[in-house]
C-alpha positions as CSV (number, residue, x, y, z in Angstrom):
1,M,0.0,0.0,0.0
2,A,2.8,2.4,0.9
3,K,4.5,1.6,-2.4
4,E,1.3,2.5,-4.3
5,Q,1.1,5.9,-2.5
6,Q,4.7,6.6,-3.3
7,Q,4.2,5.8,-7.0
8,S,1.0,8.0,-7.1
9,R,3.0,10.9,-5.6
10,A,5.8,10.4,-8.2
11,D,3.2,10.4,-11.1
12,T,1.6,13.6,-9.7
13,F,5.1,15.3,-9.4
14,V,5.9,14.4,-13.0
15,L,2.5,15.7,-14.4
16,A,2.5,18.8,-12.3
17,G,6.0,19.7,-13.1
18,W,8.9,20.3,-10.8
19,N,8.0,22.5,-7.9
20,G,4.3,22.3,-8.9
21,H,4.5,24.9,-11.8
22,N,1.3,23.6,-13.5
23,G,3.0,21.3,-15.9
24,Q,4.6,24.1,-18.0
25,P,7.9,22.3,-18.6
26,W,6.0,19.2,-19.5
27,Q,3.8,21.2,-21.9
28,T,6.8,22.9,-23.4
29,S,8.5,19.6,-24.0
30,L,5.3,18.3,-25.6
31,N,5.1,21.3,-27.9
32,D,8.7,20.9,-28.9
33,M,8.1,17.3,-29.6
34,V,5.0,18.1,-31.8
35,Q,6.9,20.7,-33.7
36,N,9.9,18.4,-34.3
37,H,7.7,15.6,-35.5
38,H,5.4,17.9,-37.6
39,P,7.6,20.1,-39.8
40,G,4.5,20.9,-41.9
41,G,3.3,23.2,-39.1
42,L,6.5,25.3,-39.4
43,H,6.1,25.4,-43.2
44,V,2.5,26.7,-42.9
45,S,3.6,29.3,-40.4
46,R,6.4,30.4,-42.7
47,M,4.0,30.6,-45.7
48,A,1.6,32.7,-43.7
49,R,4.4,35.2,-42.9
50,V,5.4,35.3,-46.5
51,T,1.8,35.9,-47.6
52,S,1.5,38.7,-45.0
53,D,4.7,40.3,-46.2
54,V,3.5,40.2,-49.8
55,K,0.2,41.7,-48.9
56,Q,1.9,44.5,-47.0
57,K,4.2,45.2,-49.9
58,C,1.4,45.3,-52.4
59,A,-0.6,47.6,-50.2
60,A,2.5,49.9,-50.0
61,Y,2.8,50.0,-53.8
62,V,-0.9,50.9,-54.1
63,L,-0.6,53.6,-51.5
64,A,2.4,55.1,-53.2
65,L,0.3,55.5,-56.4
66,R,-2.1,57.8,-54.5
67,P,-5.2,56.1,-56.0
68,W,-7.5,58.8,-54.7
69,S,-6.2,61.1,-57.4
70,F,-7.0,58.8,-60.3
71,S,-10.3,60.5,-61.1
72,A,-8.1,63.2,-62.7
73,S,-7.0,60.7,-65.4
74,L,-10.1,58.4,-65.7
75,T,-12.8,61.1,-66.1
76,P,-11.0,62.8,-69.1
77,V,-10.8,59.4,-70.8
78,A,-14.5,58.9,-70.2
79,L,-15.3,62.4,-71.5
80,G,-13.3,62.0,-74.7
81,S,-14.9,58.6,-75.4
82,A,-18.4,60.1,-74.7
83,L,-17.7,62.9,-77.3
84,A,-16.6,60.2,-79.8
85,Y,-19.8,58.3,-79.1
86,K,-21.9,61.4,-79.9
87,L,-20.0,61.9,-83.2
88,D,-19.8,58.3,-84.5
89,G,-22.7,56.7,-82.6
90,S,-20.4,53.9,-81.2
91,V,-17.3,53.4,-79.1
92,D,-14.7,50.6,-79.3
93,L,-14.6,49.2,-75.8
94,V,-11.2,47.6,-76.3
95,I,-9.7,50.9,-77.4
96,L,-11.4,52.6,-74.4
97,M,-10.0,50.1,-71.9
98,V,-6.5,50.2,-73.4
99,C,-6.6,54.0,-73.5
100,A,-7.8,54.1,-69.9
101,V,-4.9,51.8,-68.7
102,A,-2.4,53.9,-70.7
103,V,-3.5,57.2,-69.1
104,L,-3.8,55.6,-65.7
105,V,-0.3,54.1,-65.5
106,V,1.3,57.3,-66.8
107,H,-0.6,59.1,-64.1
108,G,0.6,56.6,-61.5
109,A,4.2,56.8,-62.7
110,G,4.0,60.6,-62.5
111,N,2.9,60.3,-58.8
112,L,5.9,58.0,-58.1
113,V,8.3,60.5,-59.8
114,N,6.8,63.2,-57.6
115,T,7.2,61.0,-54.5
116,Y,10.9,60.3,-55.3
117,Y,11.9,63.8,-56.1
118,D,10.0,65.4,-53.2
119,F,11.8,63.0,-50.9
120,S,15.2,63.5,-52.4
121,K,14.8,67.3,-52.2
122,G,13.8,67.1,-48.6
123,I,10.3,68.4,-49.2
124,D,8.4,65.4,-47.7
125,H,8.6,65.0,-43.9
126,K,6.8,63.2,-41.1
127,K,3.8,65.5,-41.4
128,S,3.5,65.3,-45.2
129,D,0.5,63.7,-46.8
130,D,2.8,61.4,-48.8
131,R,5.1,59.5,-46.4
132,T,5.9,56.5,-48.6
133,L,9.6,57.1,-48.4
134,V,9.7,59.2,-45.3
135,D,8.3,56.3,-43.2
136,E,10.4,53.8,-45.2
137,I,7.3,52.0,-46.4
138,L,9.2,51.5,-49.7
139,A,12.8,52.1,-50.5
140,P,13.7,54.8,-53.1
141,Q,14.9,52.1,-55.5
142,D,11.5,50.4,-55.2
143,V,9.8,53.6,-56.2
144,V,12.1,54.1,-59.2
145,M,11.7,50.6,-60.4
146,F,7.9,50.7,-60.0
147,G,7.7,53.9,-62.0
148,A,9.9,52.5,-64.8
149,V,7.6,49.5,-65.0
150,L,4.5,51.7,-65.2
151,Y,6.0,53.9,-67.9
152,S,6.8,50.7,-69.8
153,V,3.3,49.4,-69.5
154,G,2.1,52.7,-70.8
155,C,4.3,52.5,-73.8
156,L,3.0,49.0,-74.5
157,C,-0.6,50.3,-74.4
158,A,0.3,53.1,-76.8
159,T,1.8,50.5,-79.2
160,L,-1.5,48.5,-78.9
161,L,-3.5,51.6,-79.7
162,Y,-1.4,52.1,-82.8
163,F,-2.7,48.8,-84.1
164,L,-6.2,49.1,-82.8
165,S,-6.9,52.7,-83.8
166,T,-6.8,54.4,-87.2
167,L,-5.1,57.5,-85.7
168,R,-1.9,58.4,-87.5
169,L,1.3,57.3,-85.7
170,E,2.8,60.8,-85.5
171,H,-0.4,62.2,-83.9
172,L,-0.6,59.3,-81.4
173,A,3.0,59.7,-80.5
174,L,2.7,63.4,-80.2
175,I,-0.2,63.3,-77.7
176,Y,1.0,60.3,-75.7
177,F,4.6,61.2,-75.3
178,G,3.6,64.8,-74.6
179,G,1.5,63.5,-71.7
180,L,4.3,61.2,-70.5
181,S,6.9,63.9,-70.6
182,S,4.6,66.2,-68.7
183,S,4.0,63.6,-66.0
184,F,7.8,63.2,-65.6
185,L,8.9,66.8,-65.9
186,Y,6.3,67.9,-63.3
187,T,8.9,67.1,-60.6
188,G,11.6,65.2,-62.5
189,G,14.3,66.7,-64.6
190,I,13.8,70.5,-64.5
191,G,11.0,70.1,-62.0
192,L,8.3,72.4,-63.3
193,K,6.4,72.1,-60.0
194,Y,9.3,73.8,-58.2
195,V,9.3,76.9,-60.4
196,A,5.5,77.6,-60.2
197,L,4.7,76.0,-63.6
198,G,3.2,72.8,-62.2
199,D,-0.3,74.2,-62.3
200,V,0.0,74.9,-66.0
201,V,1.3,71.3,-66.6
202,I,-1.6,69.7,-64.7
203,L,-4.2,72.1,-66.3
204,I,-3.1,71.0,-69.8
205,T,-2.2,67.4,-69.2
206,F,-5.2,66.2,-67.1
207,G,-7.7,68.2,-69.1
208,P,-7.5,69.0,-72.8
209,L,-4.6,66.6,-73.6
210,A,-6.2,63.5,-72.0
211,V,-9.6,64.3,-73.4
212,M,-8.1,64.8,-76.9
213,F,-6.2,61.6,-76.6
214,A,-9.2,59.5,-75.7
215,H,-11.3,61.1,-78.4
216,A,-8.6,60.8,-81.1
217,V,-7.9,57.1,-80.7
218,Q,-11.7,56.5,-81.0
219,V,-12.4,58.6,-84.1
220,G,-9.0,58.4,-85.8
221,Y,-8.2,62.1,-86.2
222,L,-7.4,65.1,-84.1
223,S,-10.0,67.7,-83.3
224,V,-10.2,71.0,-81.3
225,L,-13.7,69.9,-80.1
226,P,-12.4,68.0,-77.0
227,L,-10.3,71.0,-76.0
228,V,-13.5,73.0,-75.6
229,Y,-15.4,70.4,-73.7
230,A,-12.4,69.7,-71.4
231,V,-12.4,73.2,-69.9
232,P,-14.9,72.5,-67.0
233,L,-13.2,69.3,-66.1
234,A,-9.7,70.8,-66.4
235,L,-10.6,73.6,-64.0
236,N,-12.0,71.3,-61.4
237,T,-8.9,69.0,-61.7
238,E,-6.6,71.9,-61.2
239,A,-8.5,72.6,-57.9
240,I,-7.2,69.3,-56.6
241,L,-3.6,70.4,-57.2
242,H,-4.1,73.9,-56.0
243,S,-5.6,72.7,-52.7
244,N,-2.7,70.3,-52.3
245,N,-0.1,73.1,-52.9
246,T,-1.9,75.5,-50.6
247,R,-1.9,72.9,-47.8
248,D,1.9,72.4,-48.3
249,M,2.8,76.1,-48.6
250,D,4.9,76.2,-45.4
251,S,6.9,73.0,-46.0
252,D,7.4,74.1,-49.7
253,K,8.8,77.5,-48.5
254,Q,11.2,75.8,-46.1
255,A,12.4,73.6,-49.0
256,G,13.0,76.6,-51.2
257,I,10.6,75.8,-54.0
258,V,8.0,78.1,-55.5
259,T,4.4,77.2,-56.3
260,L,1.5,79.3,-57.5
261,A,0.0,79.1,-54.0
262,I,3.1,80.6,-52.5
263,L,3.3,83.4,-55.1
264,V,-0.3,84.5,-54.6
265,G,-0.5,83.9,-50.8
266,P,-3.3,82.4,-48.7
267,T,-6.0,85.0,-49.5
268,L,-5.7,84.9,-53.3
269,S,-5.3,81.1,-53.1
270,Y,-8.7,81.0,-51.5
271,V,-10.1,83.2,-54.3
272,L,-8.4,81.0,-57.0
273,Y,-9.7,77.8,-55.4
274,N,-13.3,79.2,-55.5
275,L,-12.9,80.1,-59.2
276,L,-11.6,76.6,-60.0
277,L,-14.4,75.1,-58.0
278,F,-17.4,77.1,-59.1
279,V,-16.7,78.3,-62.6
280,P,-17.4,74.8,-64.1
281,Y,-20.9,75.0,-62.5
282,V,-21.5,78.3,-64.2
283,L,-20.5,76.8,-67.6
284,F,-22.9,73.8,-66.9
285,C,-25.7,76.3,-66.2
286,I,-25.1,78.0,-69.5
287,L,-25.0,74.7,-71.4
288,A,-28.2,73.5,-69.6
289,T,-30.2,76.7,-70.3
290,R,-29.1,77.3,-73.9
291,Y,-28.7,73.8,-75.3
292,T,-29.9,70.8,-73.4
293,I,-31.2,70.1,-69.9
294,S,-29.1,67.0,-69.6
295,M,-26.1,69.2,-69.0
296,A,-27.6,70.2,-65.7
297,L,-26.7,66.7,-64.3
298,P,-23.2,67.9,-63.0
299,L,-25.1,70.5,-60.9
300,L,-26.2,67.6,-58.6
301,T,-22.7,67.7,-57.1
302,L,-22.9,71.4,-56.2
303,P,-23.9,70.8,-52.6
304,M,-20.6,69.0,-52.2
305,A,-18.6,72.1,-53.2
306,F,-19.9,74.4,-50.5
307,P,-18.4,72.5,-47.5
308,L,-15.1,72.5,-49.4
309,E,-15.2,76.2,-49.8
310,K,-16.0,76.6,-46.1
311,Q,-13.2,74.3,-45.1
312,F,-10.7,76.1,-47.4
313,R,-11.8,79.5,-46.0
314,S,-11.2,78.4,-42.5
315,R,-7.7,77.2,-43.6
316,C,-8.2,73.7,-42.4
317,Y,-6.6,72.1,-45.4
318,A,-6.5,68.5,-44.1
319,K,-8.0,66.0,-46.6
320,I,-9.2,68.8,-48.9
321,P,-7.3,67.4,-52.0
322,Q,-8.9,64.0,-51.4
323,K,-12.3,65.5,-51.0
324,T,-11.9,67.7,-54.1
325,A,-10.8,64.6,-56.0
326,K,-14.0,62.9,-55.0
327,L,-16.0,65.8,-56.2
328,N,-14.0,65.8,-59.4
329,L,-14.9,62.1,-60.0
330,L,-18.6,62.6,-59.4
331,M,-18.9,65.8,-61.4
332,G,-17.0,64.2,-64.2
333,L,-19.2,61.2,-64.3
334,F,-22.4,63.3,-64.4
335,Y,-20.8,65.4,-67.1
336,V,-20.2,62.3,-69.2
337,F,-23.8,61.1,-68.6
338,G,-25.1,64.5,-69.6
339,I,-23.3,64.4,-72.9
340,I,-24.4,60.8,-73.6
341,L,-28.0,61.6,-72.8
342,A,-28.1,64.8,-74.8
343,P,-30.4,64.7,-77.9
344,P,-28.6,64.5,-81.3
345,G,-27.5,67.9,-82.5
346,S,-28.4,69.6,-79.2
347,L,-24.8,70.2,-78.1
348,P,-22.7,73.0,-79.6
349,L,-20.4,71.9,-82.4
350,L,-21.8,68.4,-82.4
């Protein structure tokens, strides 16, 4: 009987662990034994970490592209295609998709160039809106490589458009490489942004040039018509950039660069922002009253513009570029729908 009690105490001691520590050493030994005998568990854990790292890397690349600004490139493509539809009565969807990808990747590459040069010139800092390189989310060489890939994809799309569209090669190359050069020279090379010419580049590139490009690849020839219809959209798109530059005035001054917002100061920047924001609505009112009521559709976004004006007036610039970009997207879409729904022959010059 005594032997059985001693054996029971010994078993209890082994299971409870030395000094009664709830079996932790025994559990640790068991876990080690399971892991040593099941290498598949380590493999699954390693694969999960790799998958997580890949997802984080992809998210970093997407964030570096500033996707909130893509309305500035997609709505001009939609507008140019809508004008082509009113002229010819049809739109080649393949050409539309390839054109949209071409404009989109050039825009994204331009954003990466901007990120790289703003960082290299010491303009971006911990309080900047774009902290891709400041926070070491991506390395500078990653940004350069990604930008080169996007420009290459854009050139591939331009090559496809040459075979898909009847537009002459010299006209296609003139518009496409003009837009590509503008996206790079905005901050790369001579850096037009740093000498107060960035607003002019954006006003031309993400307005008339993009609309003309989308229209030309559909109809096969160049026309001044898209330049006229691009004005309201171009002004609203410029409002995105101007609000961004107004927000960054202090940091830009410290970095020694000059933007239009710095030249005119906060008060006139507010006046200019209002002009860029509300003049398109005046143009839509004129088109709606004199030509066709369908052109009143963009006025549905007018209530979104007043809070932006109020926020800009109070000099609370946080998130204003993103909010203006959202307005730009919705206004552009309603503008496109207004053109598509307009009765034949009701729009000027169509």
